[in-house]
N, C-alpha and C positions, 0 to 999 in steps of 0.2 A: 563564794569567789573572794579571793584575797585582795588586799589593797593594791599590790603591784600589778596584778592582772587588770583590775578595774582602771588603773591609771594608764596602762598600756592600751586598753581598748578605747578610752577617751582621747588619747593622743592620736591614735589611728583614725578616729572619726574626724577630728579636727583637720588632719592632713588630707583626707578625702574631700572634706567640705571646701577647703581652701584650693584645692586642685580644680574644683568644678566652678569656681567663681568666674564671672565674665571679666575680661580684660577691657580697660577703657579704650575707646577708639583714639588714635593719635590725631592731633590737631593738624590740619593742613597749613602750609605756609600762606601768608597773605598773597593775593594777586600781585603780579608785577605792576609797578606804578605806570600809569598812562602818561607818557612823556609828551610834552608840547614842544614846539620849535623853540630854540634858544631865543631869548629876548621877548618871549611872549608875555604880554602884560595882562594880568587878571583884572577884568573889569570890576569897578566897585559894585557892591550890592545894590539892587534896584529898590527904590522905594515902592510902597504899595500902590502909589499913584502912577508910576511910570513903568513901562515894560521895555525890554531890550529893543523891540521893534520901534517903539515910539522915541526912545532916547538916542538911537543911533549907536549905542555902545554895544559891543559884543555881537554885532550881527554879521560881520564878514568872516569868512573862513581864512585863517592864516595859512599860506602855502607851506606844505610839509607837515601840517598838524594832524592829529587824529580826526578832527572834524572835517578838514579838507579831505582826508583819505575817504571818509565815509561819503561825503558829498560827490567826489569824483568817481569813486568805484561803485557807488550805489548802496553799499552795505559793507559792514566790518565782519560779517558772518556768513556762513553757509550752513544749510540744514541737511540732515541725513534721515533716511528711513529707518524703521524700527529694526534694531539689531544689526545694523549695516554701517559700514564705513566707505561704501562706494559713493563716488561723486556722480550726481545726476546732471542732466543738461543745464539746469538752472545754477547749480553749484558751479559747474565748469565755467559758465558764462561770467559769473560773479568773480571767480578766481582770476579769470582772464583780464577783467577790468582792474582788479587789484594789482596783478602783475604789471600792467601798463603804468600804474601809478607808481609802483615800486621802482620801475625802470627809470622814471623821471627823477626820483629821489634816491639815488644810488647809495647814499651814506645812511639811510634809515634802517635800523634793525627792528625786527619784529619778533613778538612771541605769539604762537598760535596755541590757543587753549582748547582742549578737547573736553566736551561735556556730553552727558548722557541723560536720559530720563531716570526716574526713580526705581524702575523695575530691574531686578537682578541684584546680585550680591555686589558688595562694595569692591572686591577685588576684580570681579568680572567687568564692572563699569569703569574702573580705572584703566584696565587694559583696552576696553572698547574706546574710551576717550583718547587714549594714546594713539590707537590706530586711526582715529578720525583726524587728529591733529597732524599725524604723519602723512595721511592721504592728501591733505591740503598742502603741506610742506612739499611733498613730492611733486604735486602739480605745478606749484609755483617755481620749483627748481627746474622742471621741464620746460617752463616758459622763459628761463634765462635769469631768474633771480637766484643769486648765489646762496647756497645752502648755508654758508657761514654767517649770513645775516639773519637766519631764521632759527629760533629756539622753539622747542615745543614743551608743553606741560599738560598733563591730564588732571582734571578735577573730577572726573567721573560723574556721580550724581550729587556731589557735595555742594555745588553751587547752582541750584536751578534759577533759571531766568523767570519761569512762570510757576506759580504755585498751583497745586491741584493734581488730581488723580484722574484725569480724563485725557482723551486723545489730543485735544487742543493744546493743553499744557505740555504733554509729552512731546509733541511735534516741535514746540518752541525750545525744549531743553535739549534736543538732539542736535548739537551744533559744534562748530569750530569757529572760534572767534579770534580775529587778528587784532593785537594790541601793539601800538608803536612803543618801542622802549627806548629809542633815541631818535631825536627829531632832526629835520633837515636844517642846514645853516644858511 
């Protein structure tokens, strides 16, 4: 075999090898910031000898804040069945309470994060997370919350709430989470 044929064979082998290499997964953007009501004062850090309950600092929910939303609506999330984006009775009840809170605070904008468990491909789970977030958005819109106040994002399986490969962890990870992105005044 002559030298140019050998060089051509080596170059072809390198091209084939390079074409088969895995591409790096793109990084997801950070989650949206969790906004508190304007004028919210962050309490000072607690010393090891005092807790928030004992000191009286940080124990009250500020109206219009994320903690007030969770306290009044009962939860900031709804859960879904395996491979589903249908809202069950419990999810509809929670979203109903959330829509009532959002009606009281008409200037609050939210983001709904769609999540899945670890099973399935990344692409499939991003699509399923999107359908879950939009199912929650559509329910809230049907309850009178302006769709202009609601953004959606899917994280698929990239941001699990519970680690593990069992049904308990899977059930916690199949969710849509509401995050306040602008607070009440």
